[in-house]
C-alpha positions as CSV (number, residue, x, y, z in Angstrom):
1,X,51.1,81.0,133.9
2,X,50.0,82.5,130.5
3,X,53.0,81.3,128.4
4,X,51.0,81.2,125.5
5,X,50.5,85.5,125.6
6,X,51.9,87.1,122.6
7,X,54.7,89.8,123.5
8,X,56.7,87.4,125.8
9,X,60.0,89.5,125.5
10,X,58.0,93.0,126.2
11,X,56.5,91.5,129.2
12,X,59.7,90.6,130.8
13,X,60.8,93.8,130.1
14,X,58.4,95.5,131.5
15,X,58.1,93.5,134.8
16,X,62.0,93.6,135.3
17,X,61.8,97.3,135.1
18,X,58.9,97.5,137.8
19,X,60.6,94.7,140.0
20,X,64.1,96.9,139.9
21,X,62.2,100.3,140.7
22,X,60.5,98.5,143.3
23,X,62.8,96.4,144.6
24,X,66.1,97.6,143.4
25,X,68.3,95.5,140.5
26,X,70.4,93.8,143.2
27,X,67.2,92.5,144.9
28,X,65.3,91.4,141.8
29,X,65.9,87.6,140.7
30,X,65.0,86.5,137.2
31,X,62.8,83.8,138.9
32,X,60.8,87.1,140.2
33,X,60.6,88.7,136.5
34,X,59.3,86.0,135.2
35,X,56.8,85.4,137.8
36,X,55.8,89.0,137.1
37,X,55.3,88.4,133.8
38,X,53.3,85.9,134.1
39,X,56.1,83.3,132.2
40,X,58.1,80.7,133.3
41,X,61.9,81.2,133.9
42,X,62.6,78.9,130.9
43,X,61.0,81.3,129.2
44,X,63.1,84.2,130.2
45,X,66.1,82.7,129.3
46,X,65.0,82.0,125.6
47,X,64.9,85.8,125.4
48,X,68.0,86.9,127.5
49,X,71.0,85.3,128.9
50,X,70.8,86.8,132.4
51,X,68.8,89.8,134.2
52,X,71.4,92.6,133.3
53,X,70.7,92.1,129.6
54,X,66.9,92.6,129.8
55,X,66.6,96.3,130.0
56,X,68.8,96.5,126.7
57,X,66.3,94.4,124.5
58,X,66.5,95.7,121.3
59,X,69.9,96.6,120.9
60,X,70.8,94.5,117.8
61,X,67.3,96.0,116.0
62,X,68.7,99.5,117.0
63,X,72.3,98.9,115.3
64,X,70.5,97.5,112.5
65,X,68.2,100.6,111.9
66,X,71.2,103.1,112.5
67,X,73.3,101.1,110.0
68,X,70.4,100.9,107.1
69,X,69.3,104.6,107.7
70,X,73.5,105.7,107.0
71,X,73.4,103.2,103.9
72,X,70.1,104.7,102.5
73,X,71.4,108.3,102.9
74,X,71.8,110.2,99.7
75,X,74.9,109.4,97.9
76,X,76.6,112.8,98.5
77,X,75.8,113.2,102.0
78,X,78.7,114.1,104.4
79,X,79.2,111.6,107.4
80,X,76.8,113.9,109.8
81,X,74.0,114.0,107.3
82,X,74.3,110.2,107.1
83,X,74.2,109.8,110.8
84,X,70.9,112.3,110.9
85,X,69.3,110.4,108.4
86,X,70.5,107.0,110.8
87,X,68.8,108.7,113.8
88,X,65.5,109.6,111.8
89,X,65.4,105.7,110.8
90,X,66.0,104.6,114.7
91,X,63.8,107.3,116.5
92,X,60.9,106.8,113.9
93,X,60.5,103.3,115.5
94,X,60.0,104.1,119.2
95,X,56.4,104.2,120.7
96,X,54.2,106.2,123.1
97,X,55.0,103.1,125.6
98,X,58.3,103.2,125.5
99,X,58.3,107.0,126.2
100,X,56.2,106.4,129.1
101,X,58.5,104.0,130.7
102,X,61.5,106.1,129.8
103,X,61.8,108.0,132.9
104,X,61.9,105.0,135.3
105,X,64.3,103.2,132.9
106,X,66.8,106.3,133.4
107,X,66.3,106.4,136.9
108,X,66.6,102.5,137.3
109,X,69.9,102.5,135.2
110,X,71.2,105.6,137.2
111,X,70.8,103.7,140.6
112,X,72.8,100.6,139.7
113,X,76.8,100.8,138.6
114,X,76.2,97.3,136.5
115,X,73.4,98.4,134.6
116,X,75.3,101.8,133.8
117,X,78.2,99.8,132.7
118,X,75.8,97.8,130.3
119,X,74.4,101.5,129.1
120,X,77.9,102.5,128.1
121,X,78.5,99.3,126.2
122,X,74.8,99.7,124.3
123,X,76.3,103.1,123.5
124,X,79.5,101.5,122.2
125,X,77.6,98.9,120.3
126,X,75.5,101.7,118.6
127,X,78.5,103.5,117.6
128,X,80.4,100.7,116.3
129,X,77.6,99.7,113.9
130,X,77.2,103.3,112.6
131,X,80.9,103.7,112.1
132,X,81.4,100.4,110.2
133,X,78.0,101.9,107.9
134,X,79.8,104.9,107.6
135,X,83.3,103.6,106.5
136,X,81.1,101.2,103.8
137,X,80.6,104.8,102.2
138,X,84.4,105.2,102.1
139,X,84.4,107.7,105.4
140,X,87.7,107.3,106.7
141,X,88.8,107.6,110.5
142,X,88.7,109.3,112.6
143,X,85.4,111.1,110.8
144,X,83.6,108.1,110.8
145,X,84.2,107.3,114.5
146,X,83.6,110.6,115.3
147,X,80.2,111.4,113.6
148,X,79.2,108.0,115.1
149,X,79.9,109.2,118.6
150,X,78.2,112.2,117.9
151,X,75.1,110.3,116.7
152,X,75.1,108.6,119.8
153,X,75.1,111.2,121.9
154,X,72.5,112.9,120.0
155,X,70.3,110.0,120.5
156,X,70.9,109.6,124.3
157,X,70.5,113.3,125.0
158,X,67.3,113.8,122.8
159,X,65.5,110.1,124.5
160,X,66.4,112.0,127.8
161,X,64.6,115.0,126.5
162,X,61.6,113.0,125.1
163,X,60.8,111.4,127.9
164,X,60.6,114.1,130.0
165,X,56.6,114.4,131.0
166,X,56.5,118.1,129.5
167,X,58.1,117.4,126.2
168,X,55.5,117.8,123.7
169,X,57.9,117.3,120.7
170,X,58.9,114.1,118.6
171,X,61.8,112.1,119.2
172,X,62.8,112.9,115.8
173,X,62.8,116.7,116.1
174,X,64.9,116.2,119.2
175,X,67.8,114.0,117.6
176,X,68.1,116.3,114.7
177,X,68.5,119.5,117.1
178,X,70.8,117.8,119.5
179,X,73.0,116.3,116.4
180,X,72.5,119.8,114.9
181,X,74.2,121.3,118.7
182,X,77.0,119.1,119.0
183,X,77.8,119.5,115.0
184,X,78.1,123.5,116.2
185,X,79.9,122.8,119.1
186,X,82.4,120.6,117.1
187,X,82.7,123.5,114.9
188,X,83.3,126.2,117.7
189,X,86.5,124.1,118.9
190,X,88.5,125.3,115.9
191,X,87.0,128.4,116.1
192,X,90.1,131.2,117.2
193,X,92.3,128.7,117.2
C-alpha cells in the first residue's frame, strides 16, 4: 500500500464517495474505503472517527472561513452583508475537483438517511459558526441566527447549482445571487401585512 503518498484525507474521501456510489453506503466498510485509497484502516481512523464522517471532511475549515469572513467584513456592514462576505470567503476556496464530484456527493447523501442527517448537522454547525461570529459583531438575536440560517441556505442552494454540468458561473456568484433572492423573499414576507 502506498501509505507515504500525500493527500491521504482527500484520497479517502474520493474512495468513499466512489464506493458509496457503486455499492451503497450500508454495503461499504472502512477497510474497503482504505483499500480503495491505497491506505490502511489505521490511516482512515487517523483522519475520521467513522465512515459517516468521511463525507464531512473540511467542516471545521468551512466553519472557520465563514467566521473569519464575517469578522473581516467592514465595520458598518449589516448582518446579511457580513454573511455575504463569509460566503465569498468560503466559496472562493472550492476547487474544480470539488465541483466535479459534487453531483455524486449530492446523490450519495440523498440516497441514505444517515448521510442526510449528517448533512443537516453539518449545516447547523456552519450556521452556529456564523451566528457566533455575528454576535461578536454585536448583532442581537434573532437577527444573528436568522442571517446565519439564510447564509447556510444560500450556500447549499448555490452548491447544488454550481455542480450542475451546464453551469458556467462561479460558486461565489451563485451564492451571492441566492443570498439576494433570500433577502428579497424575507422582505416580501412583511409586504402587505
